[in-house]
PLY file of the C-alpha trace (Angstrom):
ply
format ascii 1.0
element vertex 342
property float x
property float y
property float z
element edge 341
property int vertex1
property int vertex2
end_header
21.44 -4.95 19.87
19.20 -2.53 17.74
16.31 -4.56 16.41
13.13 -2.51 16.53
9.71 -3.98 17.23
6.15 -2.88 17.43
5.60 0.84 18.17
9.29 1.46 18.14
9.22 0.79 14.40
6.47 3.37 13.71
8.29 5.91 15.79
11.54 5.34 13.94
9.99 5.48 10.51
8.25 8.68 11.37
11.32 10.34 12.55
14.52 8.35 11.57
17.46 8.60 13.96
20.31 10.55 12.15
22.73 8.64 14.37
21.75 5.33 12.89
21.95 6.05 9.09
22.17 2.32 8.14
18.65 0.68 7.92
17.99 -2.97 7.24
14.48 -3.85 6.15
14.00 -7.62 6.07
11.20 -10.15 6.26
8.70 -12.30 4.40
6.29 -9.34 3.52
8.00 -7.93 0.48
5.37 -5.35 0.00
5.98 -3.91 3.46
9.74 -3.94 2.92
9.29 -1.93 -0.26
6.80 0.46 1.25
8.99 1.18 4.30
12.07 1.56 2.02
10.16 4.02 -0.25
9.23 6.12 2.76
12.67 6.23 4.10
14.14 7.19 0.74
11.60 9.89 0.27
12.46 11.48 3.62
16.17 11.13 2.85
16.61 13.04 -0.40
14.90 15.97 -2.13
14.54 14.25 -5.44
14.46 10.38 -5.51
14.87 10.57 -9.32
18.06 12.50 -9.09
20.91 9.88 -9.79
23.27 12.06 -7.81
21.09 12.07 -4.74
20.01 8.36 -4.79
22.33 5.60 -5.64
20.98 2.07 -6.23
23.16 -0.88 -5.70
22.76 -4.66 -6.13
23.79 -6.76 -3.05
25.19 -9.62 -5.04
27.39 -7.26 -7.01
28.61 -5.68 -3.75
29.57 -8.92 -2.31
32.45 -8.95 -4.88
33.44 -5.53 -3.86
32.02 -4.49 -0.44
34.29 -1.49 -0.22
32.18 0.17 -2.93
29.42 0.67 -0.38
31.87 2.67 1.83
33.01 4.70 -1.06
29.44 5.61 -2.10
28.41 6.48 1.35
31.47 8.72 2.01
31.17 10.59 -1.33
30.44 14.22 -0.83
27.96 15.53 -3.51
29.38 18.14 -5.88
26.38 20.40 -5.40
25.82 19.56 -1.73
22.58 18.24 -0.29
21.45 14.91 1.18
22.11 11.49 -0.31
20.81 8.09 0.05
21.90 4.54 -0.99
19.38 1.87 -1.76
20.65 -1.67 -1.73
18.69 -4.73 -2.70
20.16 -7.75 -0.95
20.46 -11.01 -2.87
21.88 -14.39 -2.01
25.47 -13.28 -1.46
26.78 -11.44 1.70
28.21 -7.96 1.65
28.11 -7.69 5.57
31.91 -6.73 5.70
31.13 -3.62 3.90
28.40 -2.86 6.46
30.76 -3.64 9.37
33.37 -1.18 8.01
30.81 1.57 7.29
29.24 1.20 10.75
32.52 2.33 12.34
32.69 5.38 10.18
31.15 8.90 10.61
28.47 8.92 7.85
27.03 12.39 7.31
24.01 13.37 5.23
23.73 9.92 3.73
21.12 7.16 4.61
21.75 3.58 3.61
18.50 1.61 3.17
18.96 -2.21 2.55
16.02 -4.32 1.46
16.25 -8.07 2.01
13.92 -11.08 2.14
13.53 -13.39 5.20
16.77 -13.56 7.14
17.71 -15.99 9.87
18.98 -14.48 13.16
22.48 -15.87 12.40
22.48 -14.30 8.88
25.74 -12.23 8.59
23.75 -9.18 7.30
21.11 -9.22 10.03
23.63 -9.98 12.74
25.89 -7.09 11.64
23.05 -4.47 11.50
21.58 -5.61 14.86
25.02 -5.36 16.64
26.17 -2.02 15.08
25.42 1.06 17.03
24.94 3.05 13.82
22.54 0.56 12.24
19.03 -0.58 12.84
17.25 -3.76 11.70
13.53 -3.75 11.16
11.55 -6.98 10.53
8.66 -6.77 8.09
6.06 -9.40 8.73
2.51 -10.06 7.29
-0.03 -7.64 8.79
-2.02 -8.80 11.79
-5.79 -8.28 12.00
-5.26 -5.09 13.92
-2.75 -3.82 11.30
-5.15 -4.56 8.49
-8.08 -2.94 10.28
-5.83 0.26 10.66
-4.79 0.15 7.04
-8.36 -0.20 5.97
-9.61 2.70 8.10
-6.81 4.91 6.97
-7.66 4.38 3.23
-11.38 4.74 3.79
-10.97 7.91 5.84
-8.82 9.39 3.03
-11.51 8.59 0.46
-14.35 9.85 2.80
-16.08 6.44 2.84
-17.75 4.07 5.28
-18.05 0.40 4.95
-20.91 -2.05 5.78
-20.18 -4.66 8.36
-20.46 -7.69 6.00
-18.27 -5.97 3.43
-15.71 -5.33 6.20
-15.59 -8.92 7.16
-15.16 -10.03 3.59
-12.57 -7.45 2.79
-10.54 -8.38 5.84
-10.40 -11.99 4.63
-9.01 -10.91 1.26
-6.17 -8.76 2.55
-2.87 -9.67 4.12
0.34 -11.46 3.07
1.74 -8.47 1.30
1.28 -4.78 2.45
1.53 -3.18 -0.92
-0.88 -5.69 -2.53
-3.34 -5.03 0.33
-2.98 -1.24 -0.05
-3.43 -1.46 -3.81
-6.59 -3.54 -3.39
-7.97 -0.98 -0.98
-7.28 1.92 -3.19
-8.84 0.15 -6.16
-11.92 -0.47 -3.99
-12.18 3.24 -2.85
-11.80 4.46 -6.39
-14.61 2.17 -7.43
-16.88 3.24 -4.56
-16.08 6.94 -5.01
-19.02 9.19 -4.35
-21.22 6.38 -2.93
-20.64 7.11 0.68
-20.56 3.52 1.80
-18.69 0.49 0.54
-20.97 -2.63 0.15
-20.41 -6.32 -0.04
-21.14 -6.20 -3.72
-18.45 -3.50 -4.24
-15.86 -5.76 -2.46
-16.79 -8.80 -4.46
-16.67 -6.87 -7.78
-13.30 -5.31 -7.21
-10.98 -7.03 -4.77
-8.86 -9.53 -6.79
-7.32 -12.76 -5.82
-3.58 -12.20 -5.47
-2.74 -15.87 -5.51
-1.29 -17.32 -8.61
-2.06 -20.87 -7.61
-5.12 -22.47 -9.13
-7.59 -22.74 -6.27
-10.76 -23.56 -8.29
-10.60 -27.36 -7.80
-10.59 -26.95 -3.97
-13.44 -24.37 -3.91
-15.53 -26.20 -6.67
-15.14 -29.45 -4.83
-16.43 -27.97 -1.59
-19.60 -26.45 -3.14
-20.14 -29.41 -5.38
-20.18 -31.76 -2.38
-16.89 -33.56 -3.05
-14.92 -33.80 0.28
-12.52 -36.28 -1.44
-11.47 -33.58 -3.87
-11.23 -30.92 -1.21
-8.95 -33.08 0.91
-6.66 -34.07 -2.01
-6.40 -30.60 -3.58
-6.05 -28.84 -0.19
-3.13 -31.09 0.67
-1.45 -30.14 -2.64
-1.91 -26.44 -1.89
-0.35 -26.85 1.54
2.72 -28.70 0.11
3.00 -25.80 -2.37
3.11 -23.48 0.53
-0.18 -21.65 0.04
-1.41 -19.60 2.88
-4.69 -21.13 4.03
-6.37 -17.78 4.30
-6.01 -17.29 0.52
-7.99 -20.45 -0.07
-10.75 -19.25 2.33
-10.74 -15.95 0.42
-11.32 -17.79 -2.85
-14.09 -19.84 -1.29
-15.65 -16.58 0.14
-15.70 -14.95 -3.33
-17.25 -18.00 -4.82
-19.91 -18.17 -2.09
-20.78 -14.55 -2.83
-20.95 -15.15 -6.62
-23.14 -18.28 -6.04
-25.40 -16.36 -3.72
-25.90 -13.58 -6.32
-26.50 -16.21 -9.06
-28.98 -18.22 -6.91
-31.01 -15.04 -6.20
-31.07 -14.24 -10.06
-32.36 -17.81 -10.73
-34.88 -17.61 -8.01
-36.20 -14.36 -9.67
-36.61 -16.24 -12.92
-33.36 -15.77 -14.80
-32.50 -19.02 -16.63
-29.55 -20.85 -15.09
-27.77 -21.00 -18.53
-27.94 -17.24 -18.75
-26.41 -16.86 -15.32
-23.53 -19.28 -16.07
-22.80 -17.79 -19.50
-23.05 -14.16 -18.54
-21.24 -12.00 -15.95
-17.65 -11.14 -15.57
-15.25 -12.81 -15.47
-16.71 -15.40 -17.76
-16.96 -18.81 -16.16
-14.61 -21.32 -17.69
-16.42 -24.22 -19.39
-14.51 -26.81 -17.43
-15.99 -25.44 -14.14
-19.66 -25.42 -15.30
-20.60 -28.92 -14.13
-19.28 -28.18 -10.52
-20.90 -24.79 -10.49
-24.23 -26.19 -11.64
-24.11 -28.86 -8.92
-23.42 -26.00 -6.35
-26.38 -24.05 -7.41
-28.51 -27.16 -7.09
-27.10 -27.97 -3.63
-27.52 -24.49 -1.95
-30.30 -22.08 -1.59
-29.67 -18.37 -1.31
-30.33 -18.46 2.55
-27.82 -21.27 3.02
-25.23 -19.43 0.80
-25.66 -16.30 2.93
-24.94 -18.33 6.01
-21.93 -19.84 4.39
-20.55 -16.42 3.61
-20.73 -15.58 7.29
-19.03 -18.83 8.25
-16.24 -18.35 5.82
-15.83 -14.83 7.02
-15.41 -16.09 10.47
-13.02 -18.77 9.44
-10.89 -16.22 7.65
-10.49 -14.10 10.71
-9.83 -17.27 12.88
-6.91 -18.19 10.54
-5.40 -14.78 11.41
-5.96 -15.02 15.10
-4.68 -18.61 15.31
-1.99 -18.74 12.64
-0.59 -22.09 13.90
-4.02 -23.66 13.33
-4.81 -21.88 10.06
-4.54 -24.88 7.87
-6.78 -26.96 10.16
-9.36 -24.09 10.42
-9.52 -23.71 6.60
-9.76 -27.25 5.86
-12.48 -27.82 8.40
-14.59 -24.92 6.97
-14.21 -26.26 3.38
-14.94 -29.89 4.43
-18.07 -28.67 6.26
-19.43 -27.02 3.15
-18.74 -30.16 1.11
-20.47 -32.37 3.70
-23.47 -30.04 3.94
-23.78 -29.93 0.13
-25.53 -33.22 0.21
-28.29 -31.63 2.20
-30.31 -29.89 -0.49
-32.11 -26.54 0.06
0 1
1 2
2 3
3 4
4 5
5 6
6 7
7 8
8 9
9 10
10 11
11 12
12 13
13 14
14 15
15 16
16 17
17 18
18 19
19 20
20 21
21 22
22 23
23 24
24 25
25 26
26 27
27 28
28 29
29 30
30 31
31 32
32 33
33 34
34 35
35 36
36 37
37 38
38 39
39 40
40 41
41 42
42 43
43 44
44 45
45 46
46 47
47 48
48 49
49 50
50 51
51 52
52 53
53 54
54 55
55 56
56 57
57 58
58 59
59 60
60 61
61 62
62 63
63 64
64 65
65 66
66 67
67 68
68 69
69 70
70 71
71 72
72 73
73 74
74 75
75 76
76 77
77 78
78 79
79 80
80 81
81 82
82 83
83 84
84 85
85 86
86 87
87 88
88 89
89 90
90 91
91 92
92 93
93 94
94 95
95 96
96 97
97 98
98 99
99 100
100 101
101 102
102 103
103 104
104 105
105 106
106 107
107 108
108 109
109 110
110 111
111 112
112 113
113 114
114 115
115 116
116 117
117 118
118 119
119 120
120 121
121 122
122 123
123 124
124 125
125 126
126 127
127 128
128 129
129 130
130 131
131 132
132 133
133 134
134 135
135 136
136 137
137 138
138 139
139 140
140 141
141 142
142 143
143 144
144 145
145 146
146 147
147 148
148 149
149 150
150 151
151 152
152 153
153 154
154 155
155 156
156 157
157 158
158 159
159 160
160 161
161 162
162 163
163 164
164 165
165 166
166 167
167 168
168 169
169 170
170 171
171 172
172 173
173 174
174 175
175 176
176 177
177 178
178 179
179 180
180 181
181 182
182 183
183 184
184 185
185 186
186 187
187 188
188 189
189 190
190 191
191 192
192 193
193 194
194 195
195 196
196 197
197 198
198 199
199 200
200 201
201 202
202 203
203 204
204 205
205 206
206 207
207 208
208 209
209 210
210 211
211 212
212 213
213 214
214 215
215 216
216 217
217 218
218 219
219 220
220 221
221 222
222 223
223 224
224 225
225 226
226 227
227 228
228 229
229 230
230 231
231 232
232 233
233 234
234 235
235 236
236 237
237 238
238 239
239 240
240 241
241 242
242 243
243 244
244 245
245 246
246 247
247 248
248 249
249 250
250 251
251 252
252 253
253 254
254 255
255 256
256 257
257 258
258 259
259 260
260 261
261 262
262 263
263 264
264 265
265 266
266 267
267 268
268 269
269 270
270 271
271 272
272 273
273 274
274 275
275 276
276 277
277 278
278 279
279 280
280 281
281 282
282 283
283 284
284 285
285 286
286 287
287 288
288 289
289 290
290 291
291 292
292 293
293 294
294 295
295 296
296 297
297 298
298 299
299 300
300 301
301 302
302 303
303 304
304 305
305 306
306 307
307 308
308 309
309 310
310 311
311 312
312 313
313 314
314 315
315 316
316 317
317 318
318 319
319 320
320 321
321 322
322 323
323 324
324 325
325 326
326 327
327 328
328 329
329 330
330 331
331 332
332 333
333 334
334 335
335 336
336 337
337 338
338 339
339 340
340 341
């Protein structure tokens, strides 16, 4: 059985085994699947934009004619050189084509298959794990260590350092999709170019929320002191399949914005100017909740909440099975403490 894990994956991707030209990339992290597929294709052909060097196939179409995969893999290029085949798996199986190809002597051609999450009994995964000329690589969301390494790599390339509070906040915003995380990091390093050190303000100004789900009711409910809203909306988010860490990230961004706003008001800026200014512009429907939050919390308490939420974000990664409970407890604590003014 050839299913790589841990350091074996890094070693294989750095120097792919020519004796295993069939590579299945699968898992819930679509960004990591794409990133690894791009790297494998780039090392397989001289020019990925050359249609004679790189053939792209649709898995669902292959299911109707699996032999086409064999034909493409055994085709000898007219002008020589290396070739690659990139297959995007769909809902239909083309495992029979892989079985046939795995028994053949494939030369100067790499077959890279991209798939979503596959069960162990999936025909495609089973075939690639059992074949001697194939390898299956699972692509799962980055761990805390993976994200730390990714962050360090991008910061080193940009010749930047990062402040401790900025690091904690940034870690809570990343994860779930490797390409999305890398894109956010590159956006941040571009923004901070020439500054020497990335600050918390930089992180809050640049790093975007990748979630499409509306999380404002949960976050606003917490800071407005409405535990009933937090409980109801959090339950809806869990049913919708939202990762708890994403909600904590949204709360952390809101806490940072509230902290900055509270400091401005303390320095004499009218609350109306704070609420109506800035970017992105606060939606009118959120103003009552945000006004309540600014009345409930002082800058000092908001700074403490930022630290608490950053800790909760890291805890959700360390204890993934308890992520929902950790996130809900942190948000409910904010809502309960909102009644204590100051």
